[in-house]
Backbone as a chain_set.jsonl record, in Angstrom:
{"seq": "MDQPSHSSSARDPVGSTLLFREARRADLPALVALLADDMLGRTRESADLPLHPDYDAAFDAIMAAPDNRLIVVERNSAVVAFCQLIIVPYLSRRGSRRAEVESVHVRSDLRGQGIGGAMMAHVAALARASGCGVLQLTSDRRREDARRFYERIGFEASHVGMKLTL", "coords": {"N": [[-18.556, -8.507, -7.191], [-20.2, -5.629, -6.802], [-18.369, -3.024, -8.173], [-17.235, 0.086, -6.971], [-16.196, 2.852, -8.839], [-12.783, 3.355, -8.651], [-10.539, 4.97, -9.542], [-8.704, 7.628, -8.56], [-7.835, 10.628, -7.247], [-5.268, 12.173, -4.843], [-3.688, 14.359, -2.632], [-0.458, 13.99, -1.41], [1.423, 14.451, 2.018], [3.582, 15.777, 1.211], [2.978, 17.224, -0.944], [2.812, 15.905, -3.632], [0.861, 14.547, -6.102], [-1.16, 11.699, -5.875], [-1.976, 9.017, -7.52], [-4.701, 6.682, -7.59], [-5.581, 3.658, -8.466], [-6.954, 0.784, -10.471], [-4.707, -2.17, -10.653], [-2.905, -3.023, -13.638], [-1.656, -5.278, -15.902], [0.896, -4.409, -16.956], [1.964, -3.279, -14.823], [2.933, -5.258, -13.055], [5.752, -6.348, -12.725], [6.579, -3.98, -11.1], [5.019, -4.31, -8.958], [5.847, -6.718, -7.782], [8.316, -6.195, -7.301], [7.822, -4.256, -5.307], [6.737, -6.282, -3.247], [8.942, -7.652, -2.674], [10.426, -5.575, -1.53], [11.264, -5.305, 1.152], [11.996, -6.537, 4.599], [10.91, -9.051, 5.093], [10.012, -9.975, 2.49], [11.984, -9.804, 0.812], [13.029, -12.498, 1.197], [11.347, -14.005, 0.365], [10.305, -13.499, -2.21], [11.076, -12.749, -5.626], [12.11, -10.43, -7.788], [13.567, -10.504, -9.869], [13.827, -10.491, -13.57], [13.118, -12.203, -16.327], [9.762, -12.26, -14.603], [8.644, -14.855, -12.695], [6.472, -17.216, -13.772], [4.5, -17.931, -12.195], [3.829, -15.696, -10.667], [2.231, -14.469, -12.726], [0.312, -16.115, -13.233], [-1.207, -15.855, -10.594], [-1.754, -13.033, -10.592], [-3.534, -12.94, -12.773], [-5.577, -14.794, -11.67], [-6.45, -13.463, -9.744], [-7.572, -11.021, -10.887], [-9.56, -12.089, -12.268], [-11.365, -12.876, -10.198], [-14.351, -11.887, -8.981], [-14.504, -10.28, -6.42], [-12.174, -9.395, -5.586], [-9.631, -7.153, -5.716], [-6.584, -5.374, -6.936], [-5.32, -2.575, -5.878], [-3.514, 0.328, -7.014], [-0.898, 2.666, -6.302], [-0.115, 5.639, -7.713], [2.653, 7.901, -8.209], [3.971, 10.732, -9.416], [3.81, 9.327, -11.864], [4.83, 6.871, -11.377], [4.695, 3.545, -9.986], [4.193, 3.56, -6.732], [3.112, 2.202, -4.614], [0.913, -0.524, -3.46], [-2.11, -2.595, -2.716], [-4.011, -5.528, -1.745], [-7.564, -5.581, -2.156], [-10.086, -7.545, -0.631], [-13.503, -8.443, -0.808], [-15.644, -9.71, 1.233], [-18.435, -11.999, 1.657], [-20.36, -12.612, 4.379], [-22.191, -14.659, 7.115], [-22.509, -14.318, 9.63], [-23.407, -11.073, 11.556], [-25.772, -10.616, 10.724], [-25.377, -11.392, 7.872], [-23.739, -9.738, 6.914], [-21.092, -7.866, 4.955], [-17.586, -7.958, 4.689], [-14.381, -6.434, 4.561], [-11.315, -7.432, 3.398], [-7.98, -6.473, 3.861], [-4.939, -7.079, 2.178], [-1.54, -7.514, 1.649], [-0.114, -5.102, 1.874], [1.613, -2.609, 0.666], [4.254, -0.171, 0.526], [6.721, 1.693, -1.218], [10.061, 1.338, -0.044], [11.798, 3.503, 0.292], [10.092, 5.489, 0.346], [8.215, 5.435, 2.375], [6.686, 6.826, 5.595], [5.603, 9.031, 4.533], [3.216, 9.487, 4.151], [1.671, 8.313, 2.066], [1.139, 5.63, 2.531], [-0.839, 5.795, 4.299], [-2.955, 7.254, 3.024], [-3.511, 5.606, 0.987], [-4.848, 3.459, 2.454], [-6.952, 4.963, 3.729], [-8.393, 5.429, 1.123], [-8.987, 2.625, 0.587], [-10.45, 2.25, 2.414], [-12.747, 3.731, 1.839], [-13.387, 2.591, -0.504], [-14.111, 0.139, 0.622], [-16.408, 0.798, 2.296], [-18.258, 1.937, 0.237], [-18.731, -0.477, -1.028], [-20.628, -1.644, 0.718], [-19.555, -2.936, 2.867], [-19.094, -3.401, 6.355], [-16.952, -3.845, 8.073], [-13.335, -3.341, 7.916], [-10.788, -5.418, 7.67], [-7.422, -6.576, 8.582], [-4.315, -8.336, 8.465], [-1.31, -8.522, 10.04], [2.201, -9.086, 9.853], [3.725, -10.001, 12.896], [6.323, -9.211, 13.163], [6.853, -7.115, 11.841], [7.09, -4.281, 13.233], [6.92, -1.882, 12.869], [4.764, -1.431, 11.033], [2.733, -2.383, 12.195], [2.695, -0.431, 14.245], [1.729, 1.823, 12.455], [-0.706, 1.062, 11.356], [-2.357, 1.127, 13.893], [-1.958, 3.624, 14.424], [-3.533, 4.848, 12.339], [-6.139, 3.89, 12.871], [-7.04, 1.365, 13.245], [-7.538, -1.38, 15.414], [-6.045, -3.914, 17.566], [-7.887, -6.452, 17.882], [-8.437, -9.062, 17.706], [-6.932, -12.114, 17.751], [-4.662, -13.431, 15.262], [-4.464, -16.341, 13.38], [-2.389, -18.408, 11.793], [-2.173, -21.296, 9.403], [0.637, -23.326, 8.175], [0.347, -24.685, 4.89]], "CA": [[-18.594, -7.423, -6.332], [-20.302, -4.228, -7.456], [-17.315, -2.297, -8.091], [-17.258, 1.507, -7.257], [-14.709, 3.463, -9.302], [-11.671, 3.839, -7.88], [-9.675, 5.837, -9.84], [-9.166, 8.84, -8.175], [-6.104, 11.155, -6.756], [-5.162, 12.654, -3.766], [-2.301, 14.968, -2.481], [0.247, 13.351, -0.151], [1.686, 15.611, 2.921], [4.732, 16.735, 0.578], [2.228, 17.991, -1.986], [2.521, 15.246, -4.975], [-0.347, 13.995, -6.548], [-1.327, 10.239, -5.701], [-3.345, 8.602, -8.54], [-5.265, 5.623, -7.146], [-6.199, 2.999, -9.851], [-7.038, -0.713, -10.489], [-3.541, -2.73, -11.315], [-2.795, -3.714, -14.915], [-0.498, -6.442, -15.976], [1.973, -3.917, -17.291], [2.406, -2.936, -13.368], [3.23, -6.446, -12.459], [7.061, -6.287, -12.313], [6.59, -2.978, -10.072], [4.009, -4.819, -7.839], [6.613, -7.644, -7.338], [9.377, -5.469, -6.788], [7.338, -3.799, -3.991], [6.441, -7.199, -2.308], [10.448, -7.901, -2.167], [11.187, -4.591, -0.743], [10.956, -5.297, 2.824], [12.555, -7.485, 5.188], [10.559, -10.369, 4.973], [9.695, -10.032, 0.94], [13.315, -10.23, 0.18], [13.385, -13.692, 1.546], [10.402, -15.182, -0.321], [9.911, -13.133, -3.643], [12.14, -12.752, -6.567], [11.72, -9.62, -8.787], [14.157, -10.825, -11.23], [13.083, -10.479, -14.793], [11.626, -12.413, -16.501], [9.073, -12.727, -13.57], [8.509, -16.354, -12.292], [5.362, -17.588, -14.282], [3.592, -17.949, -10.924], [3.39, -14.313, -10.536], [1.359, -14.068, -13.839], [-1.013, -16.827, -13.166], [-1.606, -15.199, -9.59], [-2.271, -11.83, -11.118], [-4.686, -13.555, -13.597], [-6.436, -15.216, -10.816], [-6.91, -12.053, -8.885], [-8.058, -10.029, -11.788], [-10.892, -12.901, -12.725], [-12.143, -12.884, -9.207], [-15.107, -10.421, -8.958], [-14.497, -9.558, -5.376], [-10.603, -9.304, -5.371], [-8.806, -6.103, -6.602], [-5.253, -5.046, -6.776], [-5.308, -1.168, -5.9], [-2.199, 0.754, -7.335], [-0.834, 4.063, -6.099], [1.108, 6.126, -8.624], [3.245, 9.211, -7.707], [4.743, 11.173, -10.535], [3.848, 8.374, -13.045], [5.643, 5.611, -11.103], [3.884, 3.107, -8.917], [4.976, 3.464, -5.42], [2.458, 1.382, -3.516], [-0.328, -1.221, -3.875], [-2.5, -3.573, -1.976], [-5.087, -6.333, -2.353], [-8.9, -5.621, -1.437], [-10.917, -8.543, -1.026], [-14.809, -8.025, -0.375], [-15.932, -11.045, 1.658], [-19.625, -11.772, 2.297], [-20.435, -13.401, 5.784], [-23.199, -15.119, 7.712], [-22.684, -13.264, 10.743], [-23.782, -9.99, 11.551], [-26.953, -10.743, 9.821], [-25.189, -11.302, 6.628], [-22.888, -8.621, 6.202], [-19.822, -7.962, 4.15], [-16.553, -7.144, 5.366], [-13.371, -6.26, 3.306], [-10.056, -7.764, 3.793], [-7.092, -5.631, 2.836], [-3.763, -8.103, 2.08], [-0.192, -7.332, 1.089], [-0.019, -3.676, 1.779], [3.187, -2.288, 0.432], [4.779, 1.144, 0.021], [8.274, 1.529, -1.453], [10.695, 1.592, 1.434], [12.411, 4.938, 0.484], [9.052, 6.637, 0.557], [7.487, 5.311, 3.982], [6.433, 7.808, 6.608], [5.295, 10.462, 3.762], [1.814, 9.701, 3.923], [1.255, 7.562, 1.043], [0.125, 4.28, 2.98], [-2.215, 6.406, 5.182], [-3.814, 7.816, 1.746], [-3.909, 4.365, 0.321], [-5.558, 2.941, 3.242], [-8.146, 5.795, 3.298], [-9.018, 5.295, -0.334], [-9.305, 1.602, 0.539], [-11.783, 2.116, 3.247], [-13.934, 4.285, 1.464], [-13.993, 1.438, -1.323], [-14.962, -0.963, 1.225], [-17.832, 1.215, 2.554], [-19.107, 1.885, -0.941], [-19.221, -1.81, -1.342], [-21.305, -2.109, 1.502], [-18.992, -3.261, 4.06], [-19.121, -3.039, 7.794], [-15.605, -3.951, 8.747], [-12.307, -3.514, 7.101], [-9.744, -5.987, 8.58], [-6.074, -7.004, 8.019], [-3.515, -9.082, 9.536], [0.291, -8.186, 9.794], [3.276, -10.276, 10.619], [4.484, -9.486, 14.293], [8.078, -8.927, 13.074], [6.658, -5.788, 11.29], [6.78, -3.379, 14.342], [6.529, -0.358, 12.187], [3.442, -1.564, 10.058], [1.708, -2.293, 13.373], [2.433, 1.032, 14.835], [1.144, 2.512, 11.354], [-2.037, 0.496, 11.741], [-2.693, 1.595, 15.197], [-2.126, 5.068, 14.156], [-4.538, 5.153, 11.279], [-7.613, 3.759, 13.686], [-7.049, -0.07, 13.323], [-7.343, -1.943, 16.832], [-5.484, -5.463, 17.568], [-9.049, -6.89, 18.607], [-8.574, -10.411, 17.593], [-5.789, -12.781, 17.471], [-4.542, -14.019, 13.949], [-3.651, -17.435, 13.439], [-2.268, -19.276, 10.268], [-1.535, -22.823, 9.424], [1.161, -23.318, 6.898], [0.035, -25.81, 4.394]], "C": [[-19.11, -6.271, -7.324], [-19.315, -3.224, -7.056], [-17.209, -1.004, -8.108], [-16.033, 1.897, -8.016], [-13.964, 3.613, -8.162], [-10.289, 4.463, -8.448], [-9.733, 7.215, -9.369], [-7.614, 9.455, -7.749], [-6.204, 11.948, -5.677], [-3.996, 13.397, -3.597], [-1.804, 14.25, -1.116], [0.913, 14.613, 0.585], [2.954, 16.427, 2.183], [4.173, 17.368, -0.815], [2.263, 17.361, -3.427], [1.379, 14.816, -4.777], [-0.36, 12.415, -6.635], [-2.308, 9.922, -6.558], [-3.575, 6.917, -7.832], [-5.984, 4.862, -8.325], [-6.176, 1.345, -9.534], [-5.233, -1.039, -11.215], [-3.803, -3.014, -12.792], [-1.632, -4.371, -15.077], [0.803, -5.595, -16.394], [2.937, -3.623, -15.714], [2.858, -4.105, -12.706], [4.685, -6.741, -11.88], [7.53, -5.159, -11.086], [5.877, -3.464, -8.861], [4.975, -5.758, -6.974], [7.91, -7.036, -6.645], [8.831, -4.542, -5.339], [7.216, -4.98, -2.938], [7.934, -7.554, -1.774], [11.355, -6.78, -1.76], [11.094, -4.506, 0.721], [11.825, -6.595, 3.549], [12.296, -8.79, 5.16], [10.278, -10.883, 3.38], [10.816, -10.637, 0.375], [13.737, -11.784, 0.324], [12.463, -14.777, 0.831], [9.753, -14.582, -1.685], [11.232, -13.013, -4.324], [11.408, -11.743, -7.892], [12.634, -9.406, -9.988], [13.267, -10.856, -12.474], [13.895, -11.602, -15.746], [11.114, -12.722, -15.24], [8.836, -14.252, -13.481], [6.919, -16.236, -13.057], [4.125, -17.532, -13.239], [2.819, -16.77, -10.701], [2.058, -13.892, -11.689], [0.131, -14.859, -13.602], [-1.652, -16.087, -11.665], [-2.429, -13.964, -9.896], [-3.689, -12.167, -12.047], [-5.965, -13.936, -12.933], [-7.307, -14.136, -9.953], [-7.754, -11.26, -9.782], [-9.802, -10.865, -12.082], [-11.634, -13.213, -11.426], [-13.011, -11.655, -8.999], [-14.915, -9.517, -7.551], [-13.144, -9.34, -4.702], [-10.442, -7.909, -6.28], [-7.671, -5.745, -6.029], [-5.311, -3.506, -6.835], [-3.765, -0.82, -5.993], [-2.216, 2.29, -6.808], [0.169, 4.68, -7.149], [1.446, 7.452, -8.155], [4.299, 9.63, -8.8], [4.888, 9.9, -11.659], [4.672, 6.984, -12.685], [4.71, 4.942, -9.814], [4.762, 2.737, -7.669], [4.3, 2.642, -4.138], [1.51, 0.659, -3.934], [-0.868, -1.827, -2.402], [-3.324, -4.059, -2.571], [-6.362, -5.997, -1.435], [-9.73, -6.684, -1.69], [-12.233, -8.212, -0.224], [-15.366, -9.59, -0.249], [-17.624, -11.244, 2.259], [-19.692, -12.89, 3.449], [-21.615, -13.781, 6.288], [-23.458, -14.205, 8.907], [-22.673, -11.84, 10.537], [-24.863, -9.652, 10.602], [-26.679, -10.517, 8.162], [-24.32, -10.548, 6.056], [-21.657, -8.796, 5.279], [-18.815, -7.464, 4.756], [-15.275, -7.206, 4.436], [-12.109, -6.522, 4.029], [-9.24, -7.111, 2.974], [-5.685, -6.756, 3.112], [-2.813, -7.047, 1.319], [-0.024, -5.879, 0.746], [1.369, -3.283, 1.546], [3.388, -0.897, -0.15], [6.183, 1.113, -0.07], [8.884, 1.946, -0.362], [11.198, 2.904, 1.469], [11.205, 5.944, 0.524], [7.847, 6.385, 1.82], [7.59, 6.406, 4.713], [6.218, 9.003, 5.756], [4.031, 10.307, 3.418], [0.991, 9.09, 2.882], [0.478, 6.181, 1.581], [-1.059, 4.892, 3.5], [-3.38, 6.947, 3.935], [-4.367, 6.592, 1.107], [-4.913, 3.767, 1.165], [-7.107, 3.68, 3.455], [-8.945, 5.532, 2.369], [-9.731, 3.642, -0.255], [-10.531, 1.353, 1.443], [-13.138, 2.834, 2.52], [-14.413, 3.438, 0.087], [-14.843, 0.6, -0.56], [-16.23, -0.409, 1.693], [-18.697, 1.428, 1.353], [-19.536, 0.648, -1.456], [-20.041, -2.494, -0.253], [-20.932, -2.989, 2.937], [-18.909, -2.737, 5.408], [-17.686, -2.74, 8.638], [-14.586, -4.059, 7.685], [-11.142, -4.017, 8.141], [-8.422, -6.467, 7.775], [-5.49, -7.773, 9.12], [-2.006, -8.753, 9.049], [1.213, -8.976, 10.489], [3.699, -9.377, 11.826], [5.624, -9.04, 14.099], [7.773, -7.659, 12.227], [6.067, -4.728, 12.217], [6.106, -2.266, 13.906], [5.288, -0.235, 11.65], [2.449, -1.663, 11.368], [1.395, -0.94, 13.917], [1.529, 1.745, 13.816], [-0.438, 2.093, 11.635], [-2.947, 0.975, 12.603], [-2.946, 3.193, 14.933], [-3.208, 5.592, 13.372], [-5.986, 4.51, 11.893], [-7.648, 2.194, 13.698], [-6.901, -0.727, 14.827], [-6.88, -3.475, 16.55], [-6.633, -6.298, 18.397], [-9.03, -8.368, 18.495], [-7.09, -11.023, 17.467], [-5.632, -13.727, 16.01], [-3.592, -15.259, 14.067], [-3.422, -18.076, 12.137], [-1.6, -20.707, 10.362], [-0.744, -23.084, 7.836], [0.996, -24.709, 6.3], [1.061, -26.285, 3.312]], "O": [[-18.579, -6.018, -8.405], [-19.296, -2.655, -5.965], [-17.06, -0.569, -9.25], [-14.959, 1.322, -7.84], [-14.324, 3.906, -7.022], [-9.201, 4.424, -7.874], [-10.666, 7.95, -9.693], [-6.535, 8.881, -7.9], [-7.297, 12.487, -5.503], [-3.127, 13.151, -4.433], [-2.455, 14.007, -0.1], [1.0, 15.684, -0.017], [3.264, 17.563, 2.541], [4.905, 17.926, -1.632], [1.855, 18.03, -4.377], [0.827, 14.661, -3.687], [0.4, 11.871, -7.436], [-3.426, 10.429, -6.462], [-2.638, 6.141, -7.643], [-6.844, 5.397, -9.025], [-5.564, 0.788, -8.622], [-4.684, -0.319, -12.048], [-4.966, -3.241, -13.126], [-0.63, -4.063, -14.433], [1.863, -6.167, -16.137], [4.153, -3.721, -15.546], [3.24, -3.872, -11.559], [4.844, -7.272, -10.78], [8.491, -5.312, -10.332], [6.179, -2.986, -7.767], [4.996, -5.692, -5.745], [8.38, -7.427, -5.576], [9.628, -4.269, -4.441], [7.565, -4.726, -1.785], [8.119, -7.726, -0.57], [12.58, -6.834, -1.643], [10.814, -3.455, 1.297], [12.221, -7.538, 2.863], [13.178, -9.648, 5.189], [10.329, -12.082, 3.103], [10.821, -11.645, -0.333], [14.658, -12.253, -0.344], [12.677, -15.984, 0.719], [8.778, -15.135, -2.194], [12.309, -13.145, -3.743], [10.531, -12.088, -8.685], [12.573, -8.515, -10.835], [12.091, -11.213, -12.402], [15.118, -11.734, -15.792], [11.838, -13.452, -14.562], [8.896, -14.804, -14.579], [6.257, -15.211, -12.893], [2.993, -17.134, -13.513], [1.597, -16.693, -10.57], [1.128, -13.129, -11.425], [-0.983, -14.354, -13.747], [-2.828, -15.751, -11.809], [-3.598, -13.847, -9.531], [-4.752, -11.57, -11.875], [-7.093, -13.628, -13.317], [-8.5, -14.1, -9.651], [-8.774, -10.809, -9.261], [-10.893, -10.295, -12.081], [-12.644, -13.895, -11.596], [-12.513, -10.538, -8.858], [-15.118, -8.303, -7.526], [-13.007, -9.141, -3.495], [-11.039, -7.69, -7.334], [-7.559, -5.732, -4.803], [-5.356, -3.083, -7.99], [-2.899, -1.396, -5.335], [-3.211, 3.015, -6.84], [1.246, 4.116, -7.344], [0.54, 8.149, -7.696], [5.314, 8.973, -9.029], [5.956, 9.603, -12.194], [5.071, 6.184, -13.532], [4.167, 5.589, -8.918], [5.691, 1.934, -7.581], [4.789, 2.485, -3.019], [1.025, 1.105, -4.974], [-0.335, -1.659, -1.305], [-3.701, -3.624, -3.66], [-6.306, -6.091, -0.209], [-10.144, -6.864, -2.835], [-12.129, -7.751, 0.913], [-15.506, -10.419, -1.147], [-17.964, -10.626, 3.268], [-19.08, -13.952, 3.345], [-22.459, -13.035, 5.791], [-24.453, -13.5, 9.073], [-22.091, -11.33, 9.579], [-24.894, -8.67, 9.859], [-27.343, -9.832, 7.384], [-24.079, -10.596, 4.85], [-21.32, -9.924, 4.92], [-19.024, -6.463, 5.44], [-15.231, -8.081, 3.571], [-11.827, -5.963, 5.089], [-9.406, -7.008, 1.759], [-5.495, -7.185, 4.25], [-3.146, -6.084, 0.629], [0.168, -5.466, -0.398], [2.245, -3.692, 2.308], [2.79, -0.512, -1.154], [6.868, 0.603, 0.816], [8.392, 2.844, 0.322], [11.116, 3.533, 2.525], [11.405, 7.141, 0.73], [6.852, 7.074, 2.043], [8.611, 7.072, 4.546], [6.645, 10.062, 6.217], [3.608, 10.911, 2.433], [-0.219, 9.297, 2.796], [-0.583, 5.77, 1.113], [-2.184, 4.527, 3.161], [-4.592, 6.951, 4.154], [-5.538, 6.534, 0.729], [-5.969, 3.517, 0.584], [-8.178, 3.081, 3.361], [-10.146, 5.38, 2.591], [-10.769, 3.378, -0.863], [-11.394, 0.492, 1.275], [-14.305, 2.476, 2.682], [-15.552, 3.545, -0.367], [-16.003, 0.321, -0.862], [-17.217, -1.122, 1.512], [-19.879, 1.099, 1.45], [-20.511, 0.555, -2.201], [-20.171, -3.718, -0.24], [-21.686, -3.503, 3.764], [-18.631, -1.545, 5.536], [-17.39, -1.867, 9.454], [-14.803, -4.723, 6.671], [-10.675, -3.383, 9.087], [-8.4, -6.691, 6.564], [-5.898, -7.896, 10.275], [-1.638, -8.742, 7.874], [1.002, -9.47, 11.596], [3.971, -8.183, 11.702], [6.059, -8.335, 15.01], [8.83, -7.117, 11.901], [4.913, -4.31, 12.127], [5.066, -1.769, 14.339], [4.674, 0.83, 11.699], [1.436, -0.965, 11.424], [0.29, -0.413, 14.044], [0.533, 2.293, 14.289], [-1.234, 2.896, 12.122], [-4.112, 1.235, 12.302], [-3.973, 3.81, 15.215], [-3.766, 6.649, 13.662], [-6.98, 4.739, 11.204], [-8.59, 1.798, 14.385], [-5.847, -0.396, 15.371], [-7.232, -4.13, 15.569], [-6.333, -6.777, 19.491], [-9.723, -8.942, 19.334], [-6.167, -10.31, 17.071], [-6.433, -14.625, 15.75], [-2.471, -15.331, 14.569], [-4.399, -18.25, 11.41], [-0.755, -21.113, 11.16], [-1.277, -23.057, 6.726], [1.348, -25.729, 6.892], [0.897, -27.361, 2.736]]}, "num_chains": 1, "name": "protein.A"}
């Protein structure tokens, strides 16, 4: 993927500076802690140190994939949010590209402060700069607050998402 630069900053509604950047290996414990910091994550993730080696392997695989990026948000030098951005080429829509955003997480004590909205605006700009015509995501039905958040920032529940556990 032709990766536009994504190290930039913005202000959140309370006036703090948010820094958007690519994840680094040193961020991995903070990223896993964010994964475990919600009602679903705490049942399937473990932020105990040392981290399980599977997290390292997954991080390496994501970093090695040219169309995969982990976007980190820093506030006051602390990792407070992240997501995964995947650019996917399609045959449909005359061979268009679309962006999939996965694993959107904001530290639970900072939700509702504009950090997630700023991150999603940044990710949408990255997707546009990569030639994508659509930014899509799925969200677990049990995450009602997340669904309301996505709708508030302009996402539409236009399709039915389905998964098969393997």
